C-alpha positions in Angstrom: 51.2 -14.0 -204.5 48.6 -16.7 -204.8 47.6 -16.9 -201.0 47.1 -13.1 -200.9 44.7 -13.5 -204.1 42.9 -16.5 -202.7 42.2 -14.5 -199.3 41.1 -11.6 -201.3 38.5 -13.7 -203.5 37.2 -15.4 -200.4 36.8 -12.4 -198.7 34.9 -11.0 -202.0 32.6 -14.2 -201.9 31.7 -13.6 -198.0 31.3 -10.0 -198.6 28.6 -10.6 -201.6 27.0 -13.5 -199.5 26.6 -10.9 -196.8 25.3 -8.2 -198.9 22.8 -10.7 -200.5 21.6 -11.6 -197.0 21.3 -8.2 -195.7 19.1 -7.5 -198.9 16.9 -10.4 -198.7 16.5 -9.8 -194.9 15.5 -5.9 -195.9 13.3 -7.4 -198.5 11.3 -9.9 -196.1 11.1 -7.0 -193.2 9.3 -4.7 -195.8 7.1 -7.6 -197.0 5.7 -8.0 -193.5 5.8 -4.4 -192.7 2.2 -3.3 -191.3 0.5 -0.7 -193.2 -1.2 2.3 -191.4 -4.4 0.7 -192.1 -3.6 -2.6 -190.6 -2.1 -1.2 -187.3 -5.0 1.3 -187.3 -7.5 -1.8 -187.4 -6.2 -3.1 -184.2 -6.2 -0.2 -182.2 -9.2 0.0 -179.8 -10.5 -2.1 -176.8 -11.2 -5.7 -177.5 -12.9 -8.0 -175.0 -11.8 -11.5 -174.4 -14.5 -14.1 -174.1 -14.8 -18.0 -174.5 -17.2 -19.7 -172.3 -15.5 -21.3 -168.8 -12.4 -19.3 -169.2 -11.7 -16.1 -167.2 -11.6 -13.6 -170.2 -10.1 -10.2 -169.8 -9.8 -7.1 -172.2 -7.0 -5.8 -174.4 -6.7 -1.9 -175.1 -4.4 -0.8 -178.2 -3.5 3.0 -179.3 -2.0 3.7 -182.6 1.0 5.7 -181.6 1.9 7.5 -185.0 2.1 4.3 -186.7 3.3 1.8 -184.2 1.4 -0.1 -181.5 1.2 0.5 -177.7 -1.2 -1.4 -175.4 -2.1 -3.3 -172.0 -3.6 -6.5 -171.6 -6.1 -7.6 -168.6 -6.8 -10.6 -167.5 -9.3 -11.7 -165.1 -8.1 -13.7 -162.2 -10.8 -16.5 -160.9 -10.6 -18.6 -157.8 -9.3 -21.8 -158.7 -12.1 -23.6 -156.5 -14.8 -21.5 -156.7 -14.4 -20.0 -160.1 -15.3 -16.7 -158.7 -13.6 -13.4 -159.9 -11.2 -12.5 -157.3 -9.0 -9.9 -159.2 -7.6 -8.1 -162.2 -4.1 -8.8 -163.7 -2.6 -5.5 -165.9 0.2 -6.4 -168.2 2.1 -4.1 -170.5 2.3 -5.6 -174.0 5.9 -6.0 -175.2 6.7 -5.0 -178.8 2.9 -5.2 -180.1 3.2 -5.3 -183.9 1.2 -6.4 -186.9 2.7 -9.0 -189.3 0.3 -9.4 -192.3 -2.9 -9.2 -190.8 -1.8 -10.9 -187.2 -1.2 -9.0 -184.2 1.9 -10.1 -182.6 3.2 -9.2 -178.9 4.4 -10.6 -175.6 3.7 -10.6 -172.3 5.7 -10.6 -169.2 4.9 -12.8 -165.9 1.6 -14.0 -166.6 2.2 -17.5 -165.7 2.8 -16.8 -162.2 0.7 -19.0 -159.5 -1.9 -16.9 -157.6 -1.7 -18.6 -154.4 -2.1 -17.3 -151.0 0.8 -15.9 -149.7 2.5 -15.2 -152.7 3.5 -11.6 -153.3 1.4 -9.8 -156.2 3.2 -10.2 -159.5 4.2 -6.4 -159.1 6.2 -6.8 -156.3 8.1 -9.7 -157.6 11.6 -9.7 -159.3 11.3 -9.9 -163.1 12.1 -13.2 -164.5 13.5 -12.6 -167.9 12.4 -16.4 -168.7 8.8 -15.4 -168.0 7.8 -13.9 -171.1 5.0 -15.5 -173.4 4.3 -14.9 -176.8 0.9 -14.3 -178.2 -1.2 -13.7 -181.6 -4.4 -12.6 -182.4 -5.7 -13.3 -185.9 -8.5 -12.0 -187.4 -11.5 -13.9 -188.1 -14.3 -11.5 -189.0 -15.0 -8.1 -189.1 -14.6 -6.8 -185.4 -13.3 -10.2 -184.1 -10.4 -11.9 -183.8 -9.2 -14.9 -182.2 -6.0 -14.8 -179.2 -3.8 -18.0 -179.0 -0.7 -18.4 -176.6 1.1 -21.7 -177.2 2.3 -21.5 -173.2 -1.2 -20.6 -172.0 -3.1 -23.9 -172.6 -6.0 -24.5 -172.0 -6.8 -20.9 -171.4 -6.4 -20.2 -175.4 -7.3 -19.7 -177.8 -9.9 -17.2 -176.7 -12.4 -15.1 -179.0 -11.4 -11.2 -179.1 -14.7 -8.9 -179.8 -13.5 -5.2 -180.6 -15.7 -3.1 -178.7 -17.3 0.2 -180.6 
């Protein structure tokens, strides 16, 4: 009988901890959930510019309160630094945390070497995903960072009107 009471008490404590943990995670999600205004503030076309860096653009749409988008990278010849291509990638899970845009991009770290097939012809590599963040700096401007992309980031973002 004592053993049964001990098991019931232990299960009750586990249940209480799980409930508190669930409530805490729900509260933290609610605290970081984007407002419609913050999502809408990111919607639009952003130009990526920084001296000596390839640049590109980010296009985001407010799809009923959630963001969808693409990022386009300018590809430069490594030796001549001349523009040779555009590389378009779908943004994975773009969302706003506080006032920061957070998203992932697949397949941007592939080398662009002669004889390599284009990225769209290569099999997806689940390990080849890159986390990116854009932090607003001033009205209509932001800074794009990517830990895996060094030295090509940070890059300046300017929202097009």
